[in-house]
N, C-alpha and C positions, 0 to 999 in steps of 0.2 A: 406365079405372077399375080393371081387373085389375092393371095395373102399380103403381098407387098402393097397392092392397091388399097386393100382394107386398112392396113397399118398406116399408110400415108394419109388416107382420109380421116382416120381416127386422130392422128397427130394434128392435122390441120384443124379439125373440129375443136380439140382441146386448146390449141393456140388461139383460135378466134374467140372461144369462150373466155379465155383469160384476158382478152382485149376488151370484152364487152363491159359496159358500165352497168351499174346497178339499175334494176328495172323501176325503181321508185326514186323519190327525191331525197332519200336519206343522205345525210352528210357522211363523208368517208369515216371509217373507224379511227379512233385515236390510237397513237402508237407511243412506245417508250424507247428512249435512247438505250443503247446496249453497250456495256463494256465488253468488247469482243474478246479480250483476254480471259475474262471470267465466263463468257458464254461458250467458249470452245470446250470440247470434250464430248462425251456421249450423252444423248438425250433419247429417252424411250417415249414412243408414242403411246399415250394412254387411250386416246380416242381421236377420231377424225370424221369430218363430213365425207360422204362417199365421193370417190373420184376414180376416173377410168384407170389410171396407172396403178392404183392400189386395190383394184377390185378383188384380187385373190389373196391379199395380205391379211394375216391374222395377228402377226406381231412384227412391228417395224421399229427400227431405231436409226438414228443419224449420229455421225461423228463429225464434228466441226474442228478444223485445225487452221490456225492463222498461218498465212504465208508471209514471206519477207516483203512481197509487193503490196501488202495491206489487204489483199483479197483473202477469201476463206475457202479452203478445200472442204468439200462436202462428200461424205461417203455414207450412202443410205443402204440399208439392208432390210429385206422383207422375207419373213417366213410365210410361205403360202399354206393353204389348207391341206395340200397333199404332202407337206414337209419340205418341199423344195425351197431353197434360199436364193433369192435374186438380189443382185447388188447393182448400184448405180453410182457413178462418180461424177461430181460436178464442181463448179466454182461459183461462189457467191461474191458479190461486190455491192458496195453502197450505191443506191440510186442517185444520191447527191453526195459529192465529196464532203467528208467531215461529219456526215450524219449516219448513224448506225441503226436507225429504227426501221428503215425501208431498204430492203436488199433486192437485187436481181439475182436469180439463181438459174444457171444453165447447166444441164446435164450433158455429158459427152455420149452422144449416140449419132447414128448416121443422119438422122433428120436435123439435129442441131448443127451439124457440120454443113448441111445443105442450105438451111435457112436460119442462121444464127439469131437474127433479130426477132424472128417469129417464135423462137423457143425459149425466150427468157421468161421465167416465172416470177411473179411478185411475191415476196416473202416479207410480210409486215409483222413486226414484233409488237403485239398488242399489249402484252403484260409479261413481266417476270417479277418474281419476288426478290426481296433484298439480297437473299443468299444465293440466287441463281439456282434454285432447286426445282422450280416449276416455271413453265412459260406457256403463253398462249400466242399462237402464230396464225395469221389468216391472210386472206386475199382481200383487197379493198372492195371487190364486188360481193363479198360475203358468201361466195359459193364454196370456198375452201376454208377449212379450219382444222388446226391440230392442237390438242392438249398434250403438252410435253412435260416430262419429269426426268430427273436424274436417276430415278429408280423405276422399275417396271410397275410398281404399285404405290398408291398413295392412300392416305386416310380418306374416309367419307367426307370429312370436313374440308379437306384440301380439294377434293374432287368437286364438291358443291361450290366452293369459292371460285374455281376456274369456270364452272358452268355459269355461275351468276355473272362473272365478268364478261363472258362471251355473249350472254343474253343482253347485258347492258349495252354492248357494242352493236347490237342488232343482228347477231347470228342466230339462226334457227338451230337449236341443239337437239331437236326431237329425232333427227335422223343420224345421230352420231353412231359410228361403228366403234365399239370398244375393243381394246386389246384382248386377244384370245378368242374373239368371235368373228364370224363372217357375215353377221347380220346386224343391222342397226338396232 
């Protein structure tokens, strides 16, 4: 019972944090429209800002697949420090019909079935290159950020380009957790 209560409180805290606005007067980050056909497939997480649900992840990847109804199936996997692999299934959909830069993502778990409107996460595509080989995704409150690539590793130049774009958008990159590590 205590474990359930702790998990419920943790989920509520994350949901409320996702609803919070930025603590300063910064404008929201700018986003880029996405060709969902080209965006689908596997993306490797190069780095992320720390977040509760990924606290034990050292390597994460996501697979996006277009659905016939226009939404996107999301399959995330995470290899933890101890070697265990966790997976989560979800669905993403446009926040505004016809716009692909800002998506709602909801993962299928007991809490999302209990409170579906509280468990939608905002997934803003801040940047992707012309060839859809790297992308920068964040949350508008700038508490969450992911640097993504089609490959598990990128050149130092590409990494620096992504970091520079994140900083230009107002994200603090000093606490990033890099792929293969469990510390920022």
